[in-house]
C-alpha angles and dihedrals in degrees: 000000000000127000094347128144123262086243090059090053092050091050090050090053091049091049096050100036139039092252126113125194128228120191145137111249091211089062101038125056100218094167093066112118120239138170118217142145105236097174111131094333117139110264093237090055092053092049093048090054098047094045096040111137092010128110090244125116130176138211125200117219111179104288095355131082117197119205117198144150117278104271137146090231114124096212123041116216115223098219132040108292088221089073092060121104108255095217109048117188101205138028118211126190137177146120135278118212140163126244091280091052092252111149114252101220111201097024115156121239113189132177101234115247093016138076091240110121147133139197125241115245130237092287093046093256121141140175125199134176119216136188104214110042093172097057106018121120123199119216115207118196140165132174110271094017134094113255118244130204120209125187110229098215091181093302117152095194125049122171118187136192115203123205124219114263105221091194089064104026115099095210112193117224126193108236105172123286089012148007136263138194108258089235090059097051118122098179137062101275121151129187108219120233102236095148096076091051101045091103093057118106095255126143093186126054092223089066088063091057098052107132095351102101119054110237094017110106116197118185132216126267126219103179135059117276095357125147116236123232114271127206132166120203097340135297115317100182141048101210105349127099110306098181122122112238111250117203116189116195089336096313126104108248122205098171126101114287087222086072090068117084106232089213090065094058119101100179143355118206123190122210107202111163129066094246090059099040094045089088085072093047117182096023101047107074091105095049133263133257117200116202119194121189128215123271139187127268124237118240095019124124116238113288120196119200128186129182132178133179142169124202132189120225122206132153119273089221132039103228119158140159122263118284122227099281094040090050092051089049089049092056089047091052091053084064092048090139088067104026097051131059123225092264091059097255124125119270106243090205095057115119106232092206092061113119097021116128119235091257089072095060128083126222091279094056094255127125109267111261094222121128100183118173104217092175093055091047091054098046139058140176109279132213143191120218121187133181122178131182127180138172119199137170143100150212131240094293103010138069133184144183124189119179140168133189140189118198126177125181131177119189133212095265112070111252093029097123137153128184125176130188114187136181125185131186120184116178133174131179131186092213095179132355087268103036130068124181128187147158131206111194143157142171122209124188117195123197117194099161116161136051133241127236112253102275096208093050089045091057099043097050116114119245087223089068131069129221094221132047126225090278093055093252123135116261099231098203109021093181093044086241134101090279105107130212107273091225092064087079094050099039091078141104103255128178119180124168134166118190120192127192123185132175133166114189112192140176132192121201127187102216109222100209097067120036111233096022118126131179121204132176129194119200107186128179133189123191125178131181118193121191126181118173125170142165128189130182088206096057128106095023094317092303090111129255136207136175142179119206120188126183128179123193128184135172137167132199124200114187124180112196128187116191126186121191121189131171117191109198112304097307107061131052124175132184119180124187129192122187135189118176145158133201126193124186131186137173137183131190132193122185124185122186136174137176138180099068122175086207136355101208090127090050114201093341097088108041090160088075091069117098092224119042129187134181131190128181134183139174140176141175135191137181137208131196126187146171128195137185123191133178125195113190128180125188120197089340091282110068112070134190131181120180124177136181121184130182118199133190125189128185092216097066128089119285092249094047107043094129136047136184122226117187131180140176130189134181132200134192122191097210094182090064092048100055136025103265126213115262111282099034106109098165136011117170130171120204133186132174146168128197148151126229131175145228124210129212131224116300097254101032095112094052132081109253125220119221124203124210145145097286112160137044117184112205131345092289097025126131122260116249127203118247135189131211139167105270103178131029119243124229116212090186097055108138139190120277106243126204116198115192143176124206129190118189139178122200119195142179122185134187097010095304099322089116122023140148146106142263125210136190120187141175120191127184122192118199135182090038115199106241138159104239118204114240129206112268089236088071091066091236134089102210147356128206107239143162112257144154136351137267128201130203122182132167153142129246134192130190114182130174124183132186098214099176126012111172130143097269105015129053132174126184132173133200121195124191123190131174138168129184130189116201122194137175104228100178140355126175095344095231132128105199095160092052097229093134097253133086114272122252122229096235095171089058093043093244121138130181111247093014131100121262087251096056112148113223113186146110121302112238125215104187131282128303113254129211097265099039123117096254120192122229115282093032133086143191108290096032128111119273106228120208113241103224093192108035093160121179096314126087090218116119105230117172117178136158095246100053107024107047117094140174103276097179139287141285093228118092127238094233146340125222136182128187124193121187119186124191126188128188116175104299095350122094126184125184126184123188126192121189125191139177117193128193101200114195110359092336134128092025125169135194110249101172121169105153113152138179135186112282144131094276100037089055092061104029120093121224140196111291095223095065109112105214126191119250132158086259091048104041092161092057111139101221129054124253121176142167092240137026112263124230091254129016109194124203116247116220123208136192112265096193114140146165115216132195089218107168134016122171132179119185137172125206114203116237122266095243092058092046091052091054094052093040095241124138096206137358130175136160125204145184122201141178131212127202091352097166138359124201109205144130090222114115116214144044097323138331095220102044119084137210110250135186118195089339095311119115110238099172132018114227124016105254128178094302124148093231094052127113130202132254107239130237121199148177120222132202116191149157134213121194131176128192 
């Protein structure tokens, strides 16, 4: 900038940064001409240059910079002091803070209708003298916050909390390889509210986001330290990768989110639409979550923060197995044909011991009198303990954050343990005016030592039997069957550790030859070491077994980013970004196992002592290469354009299809700046975008795979030789899945921030779906991975925040989230083998044209057969009555899978809603969050099957006491119970809809005067509750949690199953203190 006024320089700084200037024109010569290069220089450096050799000094208070004449005065008056009344009648003091009780240094305090005013100091404290204490009104204001007027009424102390004014605040949002002002966004990007949930007993940051972001679906967790399922805007693939892309401090992160200390996280931004995710190309079809960690602040003295909390953990439901008497009655009811009379009453002549196996009798021929509670013995009350310490601050050109955390969680099932030690160091230095260096790093050390008892075996054990014999040894097979004692899996020596190391080294260079051009590189590295060692004297048929499994994982990311910023007068603003990057990942695994030990006193540390020894090793590597170009253009601060093109290459794809292109374009129009809006409309912005993102398959899916097996035997007594053969057919034309989506959004802000939010409509179509197609047996192969079909997801989302009450002492705000998604299979293989004129469904795979992926295809149930019903052959009293969908002209009852199964509904819900209410009164703050998922008509259904019939196993296995089985004496029983197994036993599906009181938090911040006396910057205590109550008709462990096997969902909704585990509720007591 050459020969421009000081005022022009200040305006340019305000335009390109979050800072605003406050000064008195009578004290500062803003018309003075200067020449200076402001491009990418630190603001303080620019100000020092333009005010060099002048009596002007500046102070930085958060988002505000105060310019003033050099003076020893602590507080700078806004107006000319000469205008003040010389004889004030009352002195008022207090503090000005934001909603999080952070001091607003530099806030303005003005006596309304006068020029009398002051500025709050670094700690938010102020003192003002007024002339008319009976009628005076103080006006409190700060850049980015709504002003507040407070009548004095002869008060000498007035403390004020200001709320952010979203119409003014230029909130910065992380968008991938850069940041943008929220007002300039053209895509569907949402910053998650993690601040209001930081006091909840969560070990994983995703738990804090459950139900808080429309379109982001976070599942429940039922074990210590686990990561919930994550989904953005529905399922976009059949069998391809369904994982959401996680980016941590600019680096793709494939480790467990439970390795990241939630207390280290500053913000979480969610990229939902294709125009936003296209910058990540082939890995972004399922959405992107950007996690940014905290960092220090330049020019701030060291600040030490410590927080500690302890939370209880108890089940949300009280499910248990049958006790002794209930168990005996259960066996009796399995013989209902003998134990009940025709009128439904009990047969007094029935021998209660009938049906019991010999193992249940004592030496005198009587049923054992034990009433052992296996479930109680295998469970305990859990807890979560957290301790966090951080030190943050910085000098003139340097900032730092150092933090450490200790987290310990014990779940409801004994042996379900999670311990995390974490250490983070984030450093940044402005080495020269044109060079910035930094590092974001952490180490996380997870301890999950210990093993659980087998939950299924724990639940099915009979209360008449004991786990230990008279010598205190475990009874290996209590039933004298193959069912083993559940404690054989927990009475082991188990060592499980997961160590995570992460570092992103970055540099930012302002290139001197082109003004506005910046080069940045990110060099990120992830290293993980997984160890799982175990020994068990009960393994390998009681001969003893031990193993040591070691896995190493490493990846690096090297991104090179060129950014060019150019402002042409006040009408045009351009930001161009170019990216070239590479990622390489590699992993190796070594497993050693042995069995047949004479003794296991050395546990897993001497595997060579085992009679039989086995070793297995594996390794893989993959590489990605990508380029990206993006343009952000703004015309007259109200017309917005974002255009992106990304090219991705992946080593795992077919030779002919290594690379893919992923374009996007989005437009925005700030309508409220175009036309004169009615009073009350602060912001109205329309957005629209279209883009394509991709989804990559497994690294070897395009190649033919070799299988190894025992293939040859030479002679009758010859040895077996290993043979190899091609097991799966390769596909040299295998391509990327591509999701093309449109998004239309409307952002609004009414009544100066009292009502604000956004609405979104989207439609995404995924083509070239990765799917394993069945081949004719004559080909010699079973399947081939191919690109087929099309999926569609469409939906509507709403995010609405209201400031209901905003008075001096009492505030009440509400945030509502709402989302709905409709999923549909548009096309599959494109064949019509049955000649009916429409594309064939894949019934065996549960896929149906025009139906959602979660379509439920089963038999329709019409109650349970009673004693006097006309029951068809193959069915019995107490079994389900199946609806014959094609009765025809015959009276014959013919139920078969081809003709009588129908679409009953879907697993997907109709909509999801969350409601957060936050109340503040002086130092007290209360937040209440309700989360609900509703199925609507035939939606959000789950299988809750518990049909049973008399048999060898059912006569000995225990069951959950809450199951309401049919008997002649209980004809309205909900679940079938028969003397024989029917020809077909259909699965009943029930509505999983629920409303959950998910989070409640009450905190108290101690008053400023007390904190000053004890030399503490901030102190608050809190109590919170998690999952306190669930309103639902679902019967079982939990309607929202799912049954998983190796990460794959096998059942939706945890019903009353013996291998289920509860969702936990808890109460937390904690303290936060800052020095």
